[in-house]
C-alpha positions as CSV (number, residue, x, y, z in Angstrom):
1,M,95.8,71.6,67.9
2,I,97.5,73.8,70.3
3,V,94.3,75.5,71.5
4,D,93.0,72.1,72.4
5,I,96.1,71.4,74.7
6,F,95.4,74.8,76.6
7,D,91.7,73.7,77.0
8,R,92.5,70.5,78.8
9,V,91.6,70.5,82.4
10,Y,93.8,68.9,85.0
11,F,93.1,69.3,88.9
12,G,90.1,71.7,88.1
13,N,92.2,74.2,86.0
14,S,93.1,74.2,82.3
15,V,96.7,74.1,81.1
16,G,96.3,77.7,80.0
17,A,95.4,78.6,83.3
18,Y,98.6,76.9,84.7
19,A,100.5,78.6,81.9
20,I,99.3,82.0,82.8
21,A,100.1,81.4,86.6
22,A,103.6,80.0,85.6
23,L,104.1,83.0,83.3
24,T,102.9,85.5,86.2
25,F,105.3,83.7,88.7
26,V,108.2,84.0,86.3
27,V,107.5,87.6,85.4
28,G,106.9,88.3,89.1
29,I,110.3,86.7,90.1
30,G,111.9,88.7,87.1
31,C,110.5,92.1,88.3
32,V,111.4,91.4,92.1
33,W,115.1,90.4,91.0
34,I,115.6,93.4,88.5
35,L,114.2,95.8,91.2
36,K,115.8,94.3,94.2
37,K,119.4,94.4,92.3
38,S,118.9,98.1,91.1
39,L,117.2,99.3,94.3
40,L,119.8,97.6,96.6
41,K,122.4,98.9,94.4
42,H,121.3,102.5,94.7
43,M,120.4,102.2,98.3
44,S,123.9,100.6,99.0
45,A,125.6,103.4,97.2
46,W,123.6,106.3,99.1
47,A,124.2,104.4,102.4
48,E,128.1,104.5,101.6
49,R,127.7,108.2,101.2
50,T,126.0,109.0,104.3
51,A,127.9,109.3,107.6
52,T,125.1,107.8,110.0
53,D,124.8,103.8,110.0
54,I,121.0,103.6,110.1
55,D,120.9,103.4,106.4
56,N,123.1,100.4,106.2
57,F,120.8,98.9,108.9
58,V,118.0,99.6,106.6
59,V,119.8,98.2,103.6
60,R,120.8,95.0,105.5
61,L,117.1,94.4,106.6
62,V,115.7,94.7,103.1
63,R,118.3,92.4,101.8
64,K,117.8,89.8,104.5
65,I,114.1,90.1,105.0
66,A,112.1,91.8,102.6
67,G,113.7,89.9,99.7
68,P,112.4,86.5,100.6
69,L,109.0,88.0,101.6
70,I,108.5,89.3,98.2
71,Y,109.6,86.4,96.4
72,F,106.9,84.4,98.3
73,G,104.5,87.1,97.6
74,A,105.1,86.5,93.7
75,L,104.3,82.8,94.4
76,F,101.3,83.4,96.4
77,L,99.8,85.6,93.8
78,S,100.5,83.5,91.1
79,L,99.1,80.5,92.7
80,K,95.9,82.4,93.8
81,M,95.1,82.9,90.3
82,L,94.2,79.0,90.0
83,H,91.2,77.3,91.3
84,L,92.6,75.5,94.4
85,T,91.1,72.9,96.8
86,P,90.1,74.4,100.2
87,T,93.0,72.1,101.7
88,V,95.7,73.8,99.3
89,T,94.2,77.2,99.9
90,K,94.3,76.8,103.8
91,I,97.9,75.6,103.4
92,L,98.7,78.4,101.1
93,D,97.1,81.1,103.5
94,T,98.7,79.5,106.5
95,S,102.2,79.3,105.1
96,G,102.0,82.8,103.9
97,L,100.8,84.0,107.4
98,A,103.5,82.0,109.1
99,L,106.2,83.5,106.8
100,L,105.0,87.2,107.3
101,V,104.8,86.5,111.0
102,V,108.3,85.3,111.1
103,G,109.6,88.2,108.7
104,V,107.9,90.6,111.1
105,A,109.3,88.8,114.1
106,L,112.9,89.0,112.4
107,A,112.6,92.7,111.6
108,V,111.6,93.7,115.1
109,N,114.7,91.4,116.6
110,E,117.0,93.2,114.1
111,L,115.6,96.7,115.1
112,L,116.0,95.5,118.8
113,A,119.6,94.6,118.4
114,Y,120.3,97.8,116.3
115,T,118.8,100.1,118.8
116,I,120.4,98.5,122.0
117,H,124.0,98.3,120.2
118,A,123.5,101.9,119.0
119,Y,122.7,103.0,122.5
120,W,125.5,101.0,124.1
121,R,128.0,102.7,121.6
122,R,126.7,106.1,122.5
123,Q,127.1,105.5,126.3
124,G,130.7,104.3,125.7
125,G,131.4,100.6,126.2
126,S,133.0,99.1,129.5
127,E,134.0,95.5,129.6
128,S,130.8,94.2,131.4
129,R,128.4,95.9,129.0
130,P,128.7,93.5,126.1
131,R,127.4,90.7,128.4
132,S,124.5,92.6,130.0
133,V,123.7,93.7,126.4
134,S,123.5,90.2,125.2
135,G,121.6,89.1,128.1
136,I,119.0,91.9,127.7
137,L,118.8,91.3,124.0
138,A,118.1,87.4,124.6
139,I,115.3,88.3,127.0
140,L,113.8,90.8,124.3
141,K,114.2,88.3,121.6
142,F,112.5,85.7,123.5
143,I,109.4,88.1,124.1
144,S,109.4,89.1,120.6
145,W,109.2,85.6,119.6
146,S,106.6,84.6,122.3
147,M,104.5,87.4,120.8
148,A,105.0,86.0,117.2
149,A,103.9,82.6,118.3
150,V,100.9,83.7,120.2
151,F,99.8,85.8,117.2
152,L,100.3,83.0,114.8
153,L,98.7,80.7,116.9
154,D,95.5,82.9,117.6
155,N,95.3,83.6,113.8
156,L,95.3,79.9,113.1
157,G,92.2,79.6,115.1
158,L,93.7,78.0,118.4
159,K,92.5,79.2,121.9
160,I,95.3,80.9,123.4
161,S,93.7,82.5,126.4
162,T,94.1,79.2,128.4
163,V,98.0,79.4,127.4
164,I,98.4,83.1,128.4
165,A,96.5,82.4,131.7
166,G,98.8,79.5,132.2
167,L,101.9,81.4,131.5
168,G,100.7,84.1,133.9
169,I,100.2,81.8,136.7
170,G,103.4,79.9,136.0
171,G,105.1,83.3,136.3
172,I,103.6,84.0,139.7
173,A,104.7,80.6,140.9
174,V,108.4,81.3,139.4
175,G,108.3,84.7,141.2
176,L,107.2,83.4,144.5
177,A,109.7,80.5,144.2
178,A,112.4,83.1,143.7
């Protein structure tokens, strides 16, 4: 009786395949959760013992960015075990790529902010520095997100060479107008 239930096929997959994919997802989430709790606990304790703040930055980066990416990785791997339609596979691959690009862009922005603020602290702060640092940081974040968007659009199959050329011509026009 139970064997008959696992052999039934819905949407191109057997109930057994769905059960294995769900079990893989649950076990993956559990393993990630346990590793994240123990690893972050040890990393945080290690970061508290050291005098530098680069390790605090790494712990914050792992907690903020790597965690969600790893959880999506567990979902991605469990869904890849199923026979999916080409449309669903394309959506899954595209969302995985988009999430990865956003995660890398967030990590780059955090690294830029940390580097600039660390450099500013070493130089000794004046009252005008926070505004100039925030202005420089905003420009660098804009460049980082622009590069991430161009990378994502290029990997999605859009022709971005025309957009890049248009931005170059627009930049020249703005430069001449200024």
